[in-house]
N, C-alpha and C positions, 0 to 999 in steps of 0.2 A: 603752268602755274600762274594763278592770277597775280597782277600788280596792285599793290596798295601803296599810293603817295601820301605822305604825311607832311603837313606844314609843320614848321619849327615854332615860331612864335605864337604864344597862346593856344598851342595844342601840344607840342611836347614840352616847351619851356614857358613858365609861369611869368612871362613878360610882363603882364598887367600888374601882377602883384608888385613888382619893382618900381613900375612906374606910379601905382598908387601911394608907395612909400616915398618916392620922391616929391610927388604933388603934396602929399599931406605934410612931409617935413621940411620941405625947402620953398614952398610957394605960399603968397598970401591967399588963403582960400577960406571960405566959410563953411566947406564941406568936410565931413568926417571921413574917416578911412572907409566905413561901410558904404556910405553914400558914393563915394569915388569908385567904387567896385561895381556900382549899379547902373552907372551912367557912361555915355561916351564921352571922353575928354572933349572933343569938338563941341558938344552940347553945353559943357558947364565951364570951361576955361575960356578966359579972355584970349584973343588972337595973338596978343603979346606972348601969353604963357605957354600957348601952343608952340609958338616960334622958339622959344627958350627950351622947351621940352625936347623938340626935334634936335636943337643943338647938343643937348645932353645925351641923347640915343645916338647921335652921330659921332660921340668922343670914343677914341679907342679903349677898349676895356668894358665899355658898358654892358656887352652880351657875356662877358666871360664867367660871371658868377650869378647868372639867373638859376632861380631854383627849377628843377625838373618837376613838371606837373604830376600830382599824386598818381600812383599806378602805372604811368607812362612806360617806365623801363620794364617791368614785368609783363605787361600787356603787349608791348611792341617785340618783345623776345619771343613771347608764345605765338604771336602772329607771324613771326619769320619763319616758323615751321609749317605754316600753310600758305603763305603769300611771299612773293618776291617784294621786299620792302625797299621803298625810296623816300628820300626825304626831299622836299623841294622848298627853298626858303627864298623869298624876294629880297635879297639883301642889296640891290642894286640901288634901291632908295638911300640907303646908309652904308657907303662903300668901305668905311672903316670897319664895319661888323665883319667882314670876310674872314678874318683870321680868329677872330674870337667865337665865331659860330662854328668854324670848323673844328677848333680845339675842343669847344663844349661837346660837339656831337661825338668826337673821338673818346672823351671822358666819360660821358654817360651813356652812349650807345655803341660800345666797341665792336659789337657784332654786325652793325650796318656797314658794309664795306664803303671805302671811300668813292668807289665808282658808282655807287647808288646815291650820292649826294649831288643834288643840282641848286646851284646858285643861279638864279633868274631876277628878270623884272616880272613881266607877266606870266602867268602859269598856263597860258593857251599852248605852250610848247609841249606840255608833258603828255606823254603817251602812256597811259596807264588806266587800268579798269576803275579805280576809285581814287578820289582825292578827299582827304579830310583836311579841312581848312576853316579858318574862322572869319575869312572876309569872302563876301559874296560875289565881290569883283572877280575873285580866281574861280570860283565855281561857275559863274556866268560863261567864262571863255573856255572852260574845261569840256572836252568832248567825252568823257566817261561819266561815271556816276559820281555826283558830287554830295558829300555829306558835311553838314555844316557843324561845327564845334563851337558850342555856346561861348559867348563872349558879351561883356556890356554893350559894344558897338553893333551887335546883330540881334539883339533880344526880340526886336519886332519883326524880324523877317520870318516869312512864312513860307517861302518857295522851295525849300529843301528840307530832306529828312535831316533831323538834328541829333545830335550826341551831346551831353552835357558833362562828361567826364570819361575818363578810361574803362570804367565799369561796363558803361554804355557800349563803347567801343567793343569790348571783349564779348559782350551779350549779342552785339550784331554780327561779328565776324568770326568768332570762335565756336568750334563745335561743343555741343554740351558735355560735360566731363564725365 
């Protein structure tokens, strides 16, 4: 059985949506919510705002209530019938995220065993046939086939096959019904 590894933030979890809400509601910015969803924060926020945002992300509880990406649960469940599913999340940058992320995965994806959840730094250690991730740096280091999940910070990237939602993932990896 082929292995399919999925990133958590901005692939399974709509982390960007929560961050946009925080920036829009709590930061002084001229950008509206729609503009914030189309740009990388590093390109539009002041460095002090980025530092503040990183502190918020590293607060216990931040990852506990993030919404699941539309279609992710159903599609991943179907994929689990054809692939060995792993989740790899780079949580070492925000060490307080571990408990929240583990509980979130258990709540929303109970069919993925805890043995198939990898908390790591760089994803170069992942041994899998496919990796779906929103960060090019993770795909660059990956030895299998990398698939880029569209996010505001990667829209200009052209080096990888791209999926923009879970319908695209389903069309790419599931047999025709």
